[in-house]
ROBAKOL-419097 format. One record per residue: x, z, y of N, C-alpha, C, O in turn; residue number from 1. Coordinates in nm, 4 decimals, always signed. Each point is the difference from the previous one (the first is absolute). Example, Ala and Ser with C-alpha at 12.3 -4.5 7.8 and 13.67 -1.06 7.14 Angstrom:
<rs>
<nc1->+1.3190 | nc3->+0.7800 | nc2->-0.5690 | cac1->-0.0890 | cac3->+0.0000 | cac2->+0.1190 | cc1->+0.0900 | cc3->+0.0000 | cc2->+0.1200 | oc1->+0.1036 | oc3->+0.0665 | oc2->-0.0019 | seq->1>
<nc1->-0.1386 | nc3->-0.1385 | nc2->+0.1069 | cac1->+0.0820 | cac3->+0.0060 | cac2->+0.1190 | cc1->-0.0770 | cc3->+0.0730 | cc2->+0.1090 | oc1->+0.0509 | oc3->+0.0169 | oc2->+0.1108 | seq->2>
</rs>
This chain:
<rs>
<nc1->+0.2244 | nc3->+0.1730 | nc2->+0.5345 | cac1->+0.0596 | cac3->-0.0192 | cac2->-0.1295 | cc1->-0.0612 | cc3->+0.0998 | cc2->-0.0967 | oc1->-0.0197 | oc3->+0.1165 | oc2->+0.0344 | seq->1>
<nc1->-0.0103 | nc3->-0.1617 | nc2->-0.1547 | cac1->-0.0548 | cac3->+0.0922 | cac2->-0.0986 | cc1->+0.1046 | cc3->+0.1001 | cc2->-0.0433 | oc1->+0.1199 | oc3->-0.0281 | oc2->+0.0037 | seq->2>
<nc1->-0.1657 | nc3->+0.1449 | nc2->-0.0448 | cac1->+0.0956 | cac3->+0.1067 | cac2->-0.0290 | cc1->+0.0820 | cc3->-0.0262 | cc2->-0.1282 | oc1->+0.1175 | oc3->+0.0364 | oc2->-0.0054 | seq->3>
<nc1->-0.1760 | nc3->-0.0972 | nc2->-0.0949 | cac1->+0.0759 | cac3->-0.0238 | cac2->-0.1234 | cc1->+0.1208 | cc3->-0.0879 | cc2->+0.0198 | oc1->+0.1114 | oc3->+0.0406 | oc2->-0.0331 | seq->4>
<nc1->-0.1302 | nc3->-0.1608 | nc2->+0.0866 | cac1->+0.1179 | cac3->-0.0860 | cac2->+0.0240 | cc1->+0.0980 | cc3->+0.0582 | cc2->+0.1018 | oc1->+0.1205 | oc3->-0.0230 | oc2->-0.0105 | seq->5>
<nc1->-0.1696 | nc3->+0.0967 | nc2->+0.1071 | cac1->+0.0883 | cac3->+0.0608 | cac2->+0.1009 | cc1->+0.0900 | cc3->+0.1046 | cc2->-0.0654 | oc1->+0.1189 | oc3->+0.0082 | oc2->+0.0306 | seq->6>
<nc1->-0.1755 | nc3->+0.0707 | nc2->-0.1197 | cac1->+0.0789 | cac3->+0.1022 | cac2->-0.0686 | cc1->+0.1041 | cc3->-0.0645 | cc2->-0.0901 | oc1->+0.1152 | oc3->+0.0432 | oc2->-0.0047 | seq->7>
<nc1->-0.1568 | nc3->-0.1473 | nc2->-0.0668 | cac1->+0.0949 | cac3->-0.0679 | cac2->-0.0897 | cc1->+0.1115 | cc3->-0.0651 | cc2->+0.0788 | oc1->+0.1170 | oc3->+0.0167 | oc2->-0.0343 | seq->8>
<nc1->-0.1501 | nc3->-0.0908 | nc2->+0.1394 | cac1->+0.1035 | cac3->-0.0661 | cac2->+0.0801 | cc1->+0.0916 | cc3->+0.1022 | cc2->+0.0689 | oc1->+0.1214 | oc3->-0.0195 | oc2->+0.0042 | seq->9>
<nc1->-0.1776 | nc3->+0.1264 | nc2->+0.0489 | cac1->+0.0808 | cac3->+0.1023 | cac2->+0.0624 | cc1->+0.0961 | cc3->+0.0641 | cc2->-0.0982 | oc1->+0.1157 | oc3->+0.0249 | oc2->+0.0339 | seq->10>
<nc1->-0.1621 | nc3->+0.0023 | nc2->-0.1560 | cac1->+0.0853 | cac3->+0.0598 | cac2->-0.1015 | cc1->+0.1128 | cc3->-0.0960 | cc2->-0.0385 | oc1->+0.1148 | oc3->+0.0418 | oc2->-0.0146 | seq->11>
<nc1->-0.1469 | nc3->-0.1684 | nc2->-0.0014 | cac1->+0.1020 | cac3->-0.0990 | cac2->-0.0386 | cc1->+0.1062 | cc3->-0.0101 | cc2->+0.1096 | oc1->+0.1196 | oc3->+0.0063 | oc2->-0.0286 | seq->12>
<nc1->-0.1636 | nc3->-0.0223 | nc2->+0.1562 | cac1->+0.0943 | cac3->-0.0093 | cac2->+0.1092 | cc1->+0.0848 | cc3->+0.1263 | cc2->+0.0109 | oc1->+0.1214 | oc3->-0.0089 | oc2->+0.0186 | seq->13>
<nc1->-0.1833 | nc3->+0.1266 | nc2->-0.0298 | cac1->+0.0742 | cac3->+0.1244 | cac2->+0.0120 | cc1->+0.1023 | cc3->+0.0163 | cc2->-0.1116 | oc1->+0.1137 | oc3->+0.0399 | oc2->+0.0255 | seq->14>
<nc1->-0.1529 | nc3->-0.0706 | nc2->-0.1493 | cac1->+0.0940 | cac3->+0.0119 | cac2->-0.1102 | cc1->+0.1154 | cc3->-0.1000 | cc2->+0.0103 | oc1->+0.1154 | oc3->+0.0343 | oc2->-0.0257 | seq->15>
<nc1->-0.1479 | nc3->-0.1583 | nc2->+0.0636 | cac1->+0.1078 | cac3->-0.0986 | cac2->+0.0168 | cc1->+0.0939 | cc3->+0.0406 | cc2->+0.1110 | oc1->+0.1217 | oc3->-0.0033 | oc2->-0.0182 | seq->16>
<nc1->-0.1749 | nc3->+0.0416 | nc2->+0.1331 | cac1->+0.0846 | cac3->+0.0386 | cac2->+0.1133 | cc1->+0.0859 | cc3->+0.1212 | cc2->-0.0317 | oc1->+0.1191 | oc3->+0.0018 | oc2->+0.0307 | seq->17>
<nc1->-0.1790 | nc3->+0.0992 | nc2->-0.0920 | cac1->+0.0772 | cac3->+0.1176 | cac2->-0.0368 | cc1->+0.1094 | cc3->-0.0280 | cc2->-0.1038 | oc1->+0.1113 | oc3->+0.0518 | oc2->+0.0088 | seq->18>
<nc1->-0.1463 | nc3->-0.1347 | nc2->-0.1064 | cac1->+0.0959 | cac3->-0.0360 | cac2->-0.1010 | cc1->+0.1151 | cc3->-0.0798 | cc2->+0.0550 | oc1->+0.1155 | oc3->+0.0245 | oc2->-0.0347 | seq->19>
<nc1->-0.1461 | nc3->-0.1205 | nc2->+0.1209 | cac1->+0.1038 | cac3->-0.0838 | cac2->+0.0609 | cc1->+0.0905 | cc3->+0.0819 | cc2->+0.0912 | oc1->+0.1213 | oc3->-0.0207 | oc2->+0.0030 | seq->20>
<nc1->-0.1805 | nc3->+0.1132 | nc2->+0.0708 | cac1->+0.0809 | cac3->+0.0858 | cac2->+0.0899 | cc1->+0.0904 | cc3->+0.0922 | cc2->-0.0825 | oc1->+0.1167 | oc3->+0.0190 | oc2->+0.0344 | seq->21>
<nc1->-0.1696 | nc3->+0.0380 | nc2->-0.1425 | cac1->+0.0795 | cac3->+0.0862 | cac2->-0.0867 | cc1->+0.1145 | cc3->-0.0788 | cc2->-0.0649 | oc1->+0.1139 | oc3->+0.0466 | oc2->-0.0028 | seq->22>
<nc1->-0.1446 | nc3->-0.1660 | nc2->-0.0493 | cac1->+0.0988 | cac3->-0.0829 | cac2->-0.0644 | cc1->+0.1104 | cc3->-0.0384 | cc2->+0.0968 | oc1->+0.1179 | oc3->+0.0041 | oc2->-0.0350 | seq->23>
<nc1->-0.1560 | nc3->-0.0417 | nc2->+0.1576 | cac1->+0.0989 | cac3->-0.0413 | cac2->+0.1004 | cc1->+0.0903 | cc3->+0.1180 | cc2->+0.0365 | oc1->+0.1216 | oc3->-0.0155 | oc2->+0.0104 | seq->24>
<nc1->-0.1812 | nc3->+0.1327 | nc2->+0.0087 | cac1->+0.0794 | cac3->+0.1179 | cac2->+0.0341 | cc1->+0.0955 | cc3->+0.0388 | cc2->-0.1127 | oc1->+0.1141 | oc3->+0.0392 | oc2->+0.0249 | seq->25>
<nc1->-0.1610 | nc3->-0.0504 | nc2->-0.1474 | cac1->+0.0876 | cac3->+0.0306 | cac2->-0.1145 | cc1->+0.1162 | cc3->-0.0971 | cc2->-0.0099 | oc1->+0.1135 | oc3->+0.0409 | oc2->-0.0244 | seq->26>
<nc1->-0.1407 | nc3->-0.1676 | nc2->+0.0429 | cac1->+0.1087 | cac3->-0.0995 | cac2->-0.0033 | cc1->+0.1014 | cc3->+0.0231 | cc2->+0.1112 | oc1->+0.1204 | oc3->-0.0127 | oc2->-0.0219 | seq->27>
<nc1->-0.1683 | nc3->+0.0465 | nc2->+0.1403 | cac1->+0.0913 | cac3->+0.0259 | cac2->+0.1108 | cc1->+0.0823 | cc3->+0.1264 | cc2->-0.0233 | oc1->+0.1189 | oc3->+0.0035 | oc2->+0.0314 | seq->28>
<nc1->-0.1821 | nc3->+0.1000 | nc2->-0.0862 | cac1->+0.0704 | cac3->+0.1251 | cac2->-0.0231 | cc1->+0.1128 | cc3->-0.0180 | cc2->-0.1025 | oc1->+0.1046 | oc3->+0.0642 | oc2->+0.0104 | seq->29>
<nc1->-0.1263 | nc3->-0.1513 | nc2->-0.1089 | cac1->+0.1001 | cac3->-0.0268 | cac2->-0.1034 | cc1->+0.0995 | cc3->-0.1083 | cc2->+0.0435 | oc1->+0.0919 | oc3->-0.0343 | oc2->-0.0743 | seq->30>
<nc1->-0.1111 | nc3->-0.0182 | nc2->+0.1938 | cac1->+0.0832 | cac3->-0.1076 | cac2->+0.0540 | cc1->-0.0025 | cc3->-0.1244 | cc2->-0.0865 | oc1->+0.1002 | oc3->-0.0704 | oc2->-0.0128 | seq->31>
<nc1->-0.2161 | nc3->+0.0440 | nc2->-0.0466 | cac1->-0.0220 | cac3->-0.1227 | cac2->-0.0773 | cc1->-0.0712 | cc3->-0.1024 | cc2->+0.0841 | oc1->-0.0701 | oc3->+0.0377 | oc2->+0.0939 | seq->32>
<nc1->+0.0843 | nc3->-0.1658 | nc2->-0.1227 | cac1->-0.0674 | cac3->-0.0998 | cac2->+0.0826 | cc1->-0.1515 | cc3->+0.0027 | cc2->-0.0151 | oc1->-0.0507 | oc3->+0.0190 | oc2->-0.1106 | seq->33>
<nc1->-0.0198 | nc3->-0.0372 | nc2->+0.2168 | cac1->-0.1453 | cac3->-0.0069 | cac2->-0.0022 | cc1->-0.0443 | cc3->-0.1391 | cc2->-0.0457 | oc1->-0.1006 | oc3->-0.0136 | oc2->-0.0696 | seq->34>
<nc1->+0.1761 | nc3->-0.0899 | nc2->+0.1089 | cac1->-0.0261 | cac3->-0.1369 | cac2->-0.0429 | cc1->+0.1353 | cc3->-0.0673 | cc2->-0.0241 | oc1->+0.0997 | oc3->+0.0326 | oc2->+0.0643 | seq->35>
<nc1->-0.0989 | nc3->-0.1270 | nc2->-0.1584 | cac1->+0.1231 | cac3->-0.0722 | cac2->-0.0333 | cc1->+0.0359 | cc3->-0.0986 | cc2->+0.1103 | oc1->-0.0868 | oc3->-0.0669 | oc2->+0.0560 | seq->36>
<nc1->+0.2163 | nc3->+0.0588 | nc2->-0.0257 | cac1->+0.0545 | cac3->-0.0998 | cac2->+0.0939 | cc1->-0.0621 | cc3->+0.0054 | cc2->+0.1388 | oc1->-0.0110 | oc3->-0.1032 | oc2->+0.0662 | seq->37>
<nc1->-0.0295 | nc3->+0.2210 | nc2->-0.0211 | cac1->-0.0562 | cac3->+0.0171 | cac2->+0.1333 | cc1->+0.0698 | cc3->+0.1211 | cc2->+0.0632 | oc1->+0.0442 | oc3->+0.0910 | oc2->-0.0700 | seq->38>
<nc1->-0.0355 | nc3->-0.0917 | nc2->+0.1997 | cac1->+0.0578 | cac3->+0.1127 | cac2->+0.0697 | cc1->-0.0747 | cc3->+0.1302 | cc2->-0.0345 | oc1->-0.1229 | oc3->+0.0021 | oc2->-0.0080 | seq->39>
<nc1->+0.1982 | nc3->+0.1042 | nc2->-0.0120 | cac1->-0.0603 | cac3->+0.1291 | cac2->-0.0350 | cc1->-0.0954 | cc3->+0.0483 | cc2->+0.1083 | oc1->-0.1075 | oc3->+0.0518 | oc2->-0.0302 | seq->40>
<nc1->+0.1455 | nc3->-0.0683 | nc2->+0.1539 | cac1->-0.0817 | cac3->+0.0451 | cac2->+0.1135 | cc1->-0.1268 | cc3->-0.0818 | cc2->+0.0096 | oc1->-0.1092 | oc3->+0.0545 | oc2->+0.0162 | seq->41>
<nc1->+0.1239 | nc3->-0.1861 | nc2->-0.0264 | cac1->-0.1171 | cac3->-0.0878 | cac2->+0.0113 | cc1->-0.0989 | cc3->+0.0204 | cc2->-0.1144 | oc1->-0.1207 | oc3->+0.0045 | oc2->+0.0236 | seq->42>
<nc1->+0.1689 | nc3->+0.0079 | nc2->-0.1454 | cac1->-0.0900 | cac3->+0.0193 | cac2->-0.1118 | cc1->-0.0703 | cc3->+0.1356 | cc2->+0.0047 | oc1->-0.1182 | oc3->+0.0105 | oc2->-0.0327 | seq->43>
<nc1->+0.1916 | nc3->+0.0927 | nc2->+0.0735 | cac1->-0.0625 | cac3->+0.1334 | cac2->+0.0112 | cc1->-0.1031 | cc3->+0.0001 | cc2->+0.1130 | oc1->-0.1069 | oc3->+0.0594 | oc2->-0.0137 | seq->44>
<nc1->+0.1385 | nc3->-0.1251 | nc2->+0.1242 | cac1->-0.0960 | cac3->-0.0046 | cac2->+0.1114 | cc1->-0.1254 | cc3->-0.0747 | cc2->-0.0393 | oc1->-0.1104 | oc3->+0.0463 | oc2->+0.0284 | seq->45>
<nc1->+0.1245 | nc3->-0.1597 | nc2->-0.0923 | cac1->-0.1153 | cac3->-0.0809 | cac2->-0.0403 | cc1->-0.0843 | cc3->+0.0736 | cc2->-0.1064 | oc1->-0.1229 | oc3->-0.0018 | oc2->+0.0070 | seq->46>
<nc1->+0.1872 | nc3->+0.0652 | nc2->-0.1035 | cac1->-0.0731 | cac3->+0.0741 | cac2->-0.1010 | cc1->-0.0724 | cc3->+0.1192 | cc2->+0.0604 | oc1->-0.1135 | oc3->+0.0295 | oc2->-0.0375 | seq->47>
<nc1->+0.1783 | nc3->+0.0391 | nc2->+0.1307 | cac1->-0.0649 | cac3->+0.1143 | cac2->+0.0639 | cc1->-0.1170 | cc3->-0.0437 | cc2->+0.0854 | oc1->-0.1034 | oc3->+0.0666 | oc2->+0.0035 | seq->48>
<nc1->+0.1194 | nc3->-0.1790 | nc2->+0.0659 | cac1->-0.1082 | cac3->-0.0523 | cac2->+0.0809 | cc1->-0.1211 | cc3->-0.0376 | cc2->-0.0857 | oc1->-0.1139 | oc3->+0.0288 | oc2->+0.0367 | seq->49>
<nc1->+0.1388 | nc3->-0.0931 | nc2->-0.1505 | cac1->-0.1093 | cac3->-0.0346 | cac2->-0.0912 | cc1->-0.0664 | cc3->+0.1257 | cc2->-0.0552 | oc1->-0.1222 | oc3->+0.0030 | oc2->-0.0141 | seq->50>
<nc1->+0.1976 | nc3->+0.0983 | nc2->-0.0167 | cac1->-0.0545 | cac3->+0.1249 | cac2->-0.0527 | cc1->-0.0877 | cc3->+0.0692 | cc2->+0.1037 | oc1->-0.1093 | oc3->+0.0469 | oc2->-0.0318 | seq->51>
<nc1->+0.1564 | nc3->-0.0407 | nc2->+0.1534 | cac1->-0.0782 | cac3->+0.0628 | cac2->+0.1067 | cc1->-0.1259 | cc3->-0.0799 | cc2->+0.0308 | oc1->-0.1046 | oc3->+0.0575 | oc2->+0.0301 | seq->52>
<nc1->+0.1144 | nc3->-0.1897 | nc2->-0.0377 | cac1->-0.1189 | cac3->-0.0845 | cac2->+0.0234 | cc1->-0.1029 | cc3->+0.0223 | cc2->-0.1112 | oc1->-0.1198 | oc3->+0.0059 | oc2->+0.0277 | seq->53>
<nc1->+0.1640 | nc3->+0.0064 | nc2->-0.1507 | cac1->-0.0909 | cac3->+0.0258 | cac2->-0.1121 | cc1->-0.0639 | cc3->+0.1373 | cc2->+0.0133 | oc1->-0.1194 | oc3->+0.0152 | oc2->-0.0255 | seq->54>
<nc1->+0.1965 | nc3->+0.0841 | nc2->+0.0649 | cac1->-0.0558 | cac3->+0.1343 | cac2->+0.0218 | cc1->-0.1031 | cc3->-0.0022 | cc2->+0.1145 | oc1->-0.1046 | oc3->+0.0643 | oc2->-0.0088 | seq->55>
<nc1->+0.1347 | nc3->-0.1374 | nc2->+0.1133 | cac1->-0.0954 | cac3->-0.0107 | cac2->+0.1114 | cc1->-0.1275 | cc3->-0.0681 | cc2->-0.0422 | oc1->-0.1090 | oc3->+0.0398 | oc2->+0.0412 | seq->56>
<nc1->+0.1220 | nc3->-0.1448 | nc2->-0.1250 | cac1->-0.1202 | cac3->-0.0674 | cac2->-0.0518 | cc1->-0.0825 | cc3->+0.0925 | cc2->-0.0875 | oc1->-0.1229 | oc3->-0.0053 | oc2->+0.0027 | seq->57>
<nc1->+0.1890 | nc3->+0.0897 | nc2->-0.0802 | cac1->-0.0694 | cac3->+0.0973 | cac2->-0.0815 | cc1->-0.0744 | cc3->+0.1028 | cc2->+0.0851 | oc1->-0.1142 | oc3->+0.0348 | oc2->-0.0299 | seq->58>
<nc1->+0.1780 | nc3->+0.0129 | nc2->+0.1342 | cac1->-0.0641 | cac3->+0.0942 | cac2->+0.0893 | cc1->-0.1182 | cc3->-0.0629 | cc2->+0.0711 | oc1->-0.1035 | oc3->+0.0641 | oc2->+0.0186 | seq->59>
<nc1->+0.1189 | nc3->-0.1896 | nc2->+0.0211 | cac1->-0.1110 | cac3->-0.0737 | cac2->+0.0653 | cc1->-0.1165 | cc3->-0.0140 | cc2->-0.0935 | oc1->-0.1146 | oc3->+0.0158 | oc2->+0.0421 | seq->60>
<nc1->+0.1401 | nc3->-0.0454 | nc2->-0.1699 | cac1->-0.1089 | cac3->-0.0132 | cac2->-0.0987 | cc1->-0.0726 | cc3->+0.1327 | cc2->-0.0157 | oc1->-0.1229 | oc3->+0.0036 | oc2->-0.0061 | seq->61>
<nc1->+0.1989 | nc3->+0.1058 | nc2->-0.0003 | cac1->-0.0641 | cac3->+0.1323 | cac2->-0.0155 | cc1->-0.0756 | cc3->+0.0414 | cc2->+0.1231 | oc1->-0.1001 | oc3->+0.0711 | oc2->-0.0093 | seq->62>
<nc1->+0.1468 | nc3->-0.1149 | nc2->+0.1264 | cac1->-0.0718 | cac3->+0.0344 | cac2->+0.1231 | cc1->-0.1313 | cc3->-0.0761 | cc2->+0.0133 | oc1->-0.0877 | oc3->+0.0442 | oc2->+0.0743 | seq->63>
<nc1->+0.0705 | nc3->-0.1561 | nc2->-0.1428 | cac1->-0.1186 | cac3->-0.0813 | cac2->+0.0065 | cc1->-0.1154 | cc3->+0.0576 | cc2->-0.0840 | oc1->-0.1109 | oc3->-0.0532 | oc2->+0.0048 | seq->64>
<nc1->+0.1345 | nc3->+0.1588 | nc2->-0.0801 | cac1->-0.1027 | cac3->+0.0552 | cac2->-0.0858 | cc1->-0.1126 | cc3->+0.0636 | cc2->+0.0794 | oc1->-0.0953 | oc3->+0.0516 | oc2->-0.0584 | seq->65>
</rs>
């Protein structure tokens, strides 16, 4: 993979994953719903899983440099 696109993709994945993880933790700390009309546990678990997957994709992109 070329370094330019890998850096861009890694930064996008890392920022999205970090932002989603921060947003989810903030919503849970305030006891606000993460998603409308969905179980609090299920929505928090799915959002956290997506955030960790995005962070892992960002790390993978940076490791390919």
